[in-house]
N, C-alpha and C positions, 0 to 999 in steps of 0.2 A: 234974594234971588235963587231959587232951586238950581242946583246942580248937580247931574248924575254921570260920573265920569267911568264908564267900563275900561278895563285892561284883562289881560291874560289870554287872548284869543291866540290862534296859530294855527298850523299845520300838524296835525298827527295821525299816525298811524292807526286802523282799526284795532280795536282792543287795548288802546292807551288810555291817556287820563289828561285831564286839564284842569286848571282852578281859575274859574273867573273870578275877579273883583270888580266891585263897584264902589265908588267914594262918593258920598251923598255929601251936600252942603246947603245952606241958607234955609234950613227948616230944622226942628226938632225932631230929629233923626228916630230916637228910641220910641217916638208917640206912634209911629206910622206902621203900618203894613208895606212890606216891600216884596216885589215880583220881579222874577225873571221870566222874559218873554222870548222867542226868538223866530227869524222869518227866513225858512229856505227860498231859494230861487223860485220863482214862479207861483209861489205858495204864499198864504194869508198869515200874517201874526198868530202865533199861538200862546196861549200861557203854559209855561214850563213847571214853576214851581212858586210856591207863596210863602212866605214866614211871618209868624204874627210879632207883636212889637218886643214880646222877650226873647221871643226865639224857641218858646215852648211848643208852638203849634206850627206845624207846616204841610203843606199838602202838595202833589206832585201830578203832572199829567201821567196818564198810564202808559205813553210811551218811554217814561224815565224813571220810574219806580222802581227801587231797588240799585238804581246806577248812578244815579245823581242825588247830591246832599247838598241842601242849601243852609244857611247858618250867617249868624250875623254876629259883628261886635260893636253894641251902641256905645263904648268909649271911642273907638276909631270912626265911628259913624261910616262903619263900610258892611256891604252884604256881599257874600260868597255864593258861588256854585262850583261845588266839587262835582268833575264829571269823569268817570270812572266806564270802564267797557263801552268807549266809542264805537261808534256804527258809523259807517257811510250816510245814514239818513239824519243823524243829528248835525251834518253839514246845516250852518245857517249862520246869519248875524244873530247874536245874542245880545237883546235888550235889558236893561234894568229899568225899573218903573216905580213910581209912587202914585198915589191917588190922593190928593191935599184939598181941601174944600171943592170937592166935584171937578178937579181939573187933574188933567193926568199928565205926570212930567215923564219924559224919556231921554235917557243920555242918545249919544250917537251910535252905540253900539260898538260890540268886537267880535269880528269874523271868528268863526272856527271851522277849520277844513278837517274833514277825517277821509285820507285817501291813502292808499298804497304808493 
């Protein structure tokens, strides 16, 4: 059974940093592209970052380029999202995601609030 468990969210001031983690289980983690999405209040869920199976390929939404870094540890079966220079508009629930056999799996999310 595929499980994705996010952690690391919280309240941070503008300009601060957070590192999110997503622990994966129930599938061969190293064989799948992993994604981070976010959903702000009243808005649609959006793709934030994607990482290839070896970590050598990454892609980011324009809104987070240069501030966020996605990485993975295929031994720990964990994907990370390092978020720097956080802005109030980064406030959202952040979700880990994997597409496996045409099915999208999601964690329950972790809330990030950027506010002074």
